[in-house]
N, C-alpha and C positions, 0 to 999 in steps of 0.2 A: 297316512300323511305324517311326515316328521315335523319338528318344530320350525325348521328353516322354511319348509314349504308352506306351513301355515302362516308364517310371517310374510312371505311373498304374496300369499293369497289375500291377506289383510291389506297389504299395501296396494295391490291391484284394485280391490274394492274401494278403498279409501280414495285412491287417485281418481277413480272414475267419478266419485262424488254424487252421482245420481243413480238410483236403483229402479229399473222398471219392474213393476209388480204384475204378475200374470194372475188376474182375478178370475172369478168364475164366469166363463162365457164360452162361446163356440169357436173362438179363434184357435188355430192350430199352434200348439206350443213350439213345435220344431220350426215351423215357418216364422213364427214370431222371434224365436231365438236367432234364426238366420237374418231377419231384418235388423235385429239389434247388432249382430256381428258386422253387418254392412255399415252400420252407423258408428262403428268403433267401440261398441259396448261389449265388454267381456265378462260381465257379471250380471246375473238376473235372479229374480225371486219368483218361484212358482209356488202358489199357495195351495194349501190343503183344502181350500174351498172348491177347487176344480175337481171334476169327476176324473178318475183315473190318474191322479197325481203321481203315483209311483211309476206307472208306465211312462208318463210324460218326462219325469226326471231322468229315467233311464234312457229314453229315446233321445233327449237333448244331449246327454253325455255321450251317447254313441255317435250322434251326428257331428257334434262339436266337442271333442274331448278336452279342448283347452278352455271351454266355457266354464266359468264358476257358477254353480247352481245352488242357490240357497232355497231351502224349503220354508215357506211362510205359513202363517196361521197354525203353527204347530202347538201341540199340547204334550207335556212330558209326564203326566200322571197316568199310570196304567189303568186305574179304575175309571177315570174320566174318559180316557180314550176308548175303553170298552163300552162305556155308555154311548159315546158319540157313534161308535161303530154299529150299535144296535139301531140307530136311526139313519146312519149314513155308512153303509158297509165299506166304502172305499177309504174311510179315515185311517191313515197310517200312524204307526208309532215312530218315534225317533229312530229306533233300531232298524225298522223297515226302510225308512228314508235313507239312512246311512248306507244300507245294503244296496239301495238303488243307485247310489252314487252322489247323494247330496253332499255338498261341501260345507254346509252350515245350516243353522236353524234360526228362524225369526219367529217371534211370537207376539201376540197381543197381551199375553199373560207373563208373569215372572216365571223363571225356571227354579227348580228345586236344587239344593246343594248337590244331590246325587248326580244331577245332569251335568253340572260343572265338573265334578270329579271324573265322570266318564268321558266327556267330550271336549272340554276346554282346551286340551292339548292337541286335538286333532281336527276340530271343526270350529268355524266361526259361530259365535253365539250372540244373538241380539234379542234379549228378552224385552217384553213390554213392561213399562212402568208408568205410574201415574203421579208419583210424588218424588221429592228429592231423597227421602229416606229409602224408598224402594230402589231408586237408581244407585244410591251408595251401596246398598246391600248387594245388588247384582254386580256392581263394579268390584267389590271386595272378593266376591266369589269367583270372578274370572270372566265377566262379560267383556266382549270386544266392542260392542256398541250398546247404548241404552236407548231403547225405542220409546219415544213419546208420540202420542197422536193428537192432532188438532190443536196444537199450540199456536198462538200468535207469535210474531217475532218479539213482542214485548214480554210475553210469557217466557219465551226462550231465554231472554236476557236475565230474567229473574231466576230461572232455574240454574243457570250456569254462570252467575255473576261473580263479582269479587269475593263475596262472603264464602264461596266454595272454591275459589281460586281457579275457576274455569276447568275443573277436572273432568267433566263428563263428555264422553264421545257421543254426541247426540245424533240419533238417527230419527229424523222427523218425517212422519207420514200423516196423511189425512188432509185432503184439500190442497195439496201442493201443486197449485197451478203454475204455469210458466211465469206469470207476473209476480209471484210471491217468492221465487227462488232467491233473487238478489237480497231481499230482506232477511230471509232465513240464514243465508251464508254470512251476511254482515253481522247478524246477531250471534253467530258462533256455531251453527249447525255443522257437524262433521259430515253428515250424509243427509240427503233428502230423497224421498221416494214417492212414486205415484203409480197407480194402476193405469191400464190402457184406457179405461173410461175417462180418466183425466187427461192422459197424454193425447188421445185422439179428440177429446172434447165433443163438439157438435157433430163430428163425423163418426162417432163411436157406434151409434145405432145402425147406421148404414153399413159400417165395416163388419158388424156381427152377421149381417145377411150376405154381404158381398165383400169379403176381405180384400183389402188393398195393402199388401205387405210392403210395397215401396213407400206408400204414404206413412205407414207405421215407422219405417226406418228414418224417414225425413223428420217426423215429429219427435221421435225419441232423441235424435241428434240435437234438436233444438234445446231440449231439457239439459242434456249433458253439456252443451256449449254454454248455457246460461250459468251453470255451476262454475265452469272454468273461468268465465268472464268475471263473475262476482269474486271469486278467490283472488284473481289477479288484481282486481280493483281495490279490494279491502285488505288483503293480506299479502302484499308483495314480499317475496322472499320465502314465504311458506309454500307448502305443497309443490315442491319442485317436480317438473315434468321429467319424463325419461329423456336422456339416459342417466339421470341422477339415480344413484343406487337406492335400494330399499332402506338401508340403514340411514342414508342421508335424508330420505323422505321422512322416516320416523322421527329423526331428531328435530325436524322442523315443526312437528305437530305441537300445538299448545295444550292439548288435553292429555289425560292419562291413557295409557294403553299397556297391555301386558308385555310388550317387547321393549319397554323403555330402558331396561338395563343392557340391552344389546344381545 
């Protein structure tokens, strides 16, 4: 991936606004990706909590080469990955995920400087953080998004308020139900994300036994539509839709990103 392509990938993800997360369950990753595609979703996150994540990443990229696939629940320390592999043999390294075709990495944990040095120019990086200091450190090293879990909209305003000039590209996960999206976007979230357990809600248990991929497509579309509606309501003039260029889109963003110089 060259820098121009990475910029376009970033814009596609950011424009989408909502990221469906493939959590650990029996649902077919390729069919779920197809359901997302039918809903106009072109970027997904497949987590390393799933069995066979490497095969699933590769299979989705074969079936839908244009689909952006981020690998989630990643760990970038080789010693820790080796330990996890001893308990869960399918746990992949970042190198293995990149070889399988992953376009970026999302984590619950921060990334090491070496990870940014190796991947920030070619892959989307969204490390997990819990404090403003961690978020700032990750941003300085080259993070494309800073991922916070289980923030309320009031917490989000405090994290990214006037004292820090709203610099953080916040990727919010954890309990992001449909009714909360408007508040998160109003408070300044760049991205929101949820697993299929949240997207399908009360229908999730039944879907695990008898998958309904048409229903999955309808539900994920509602989440993406909610992001677009909230952005339009609270930030008119920002987040321009296509055919606005990637550069015009990036210029509209209020937060820091690695492409701000053009």
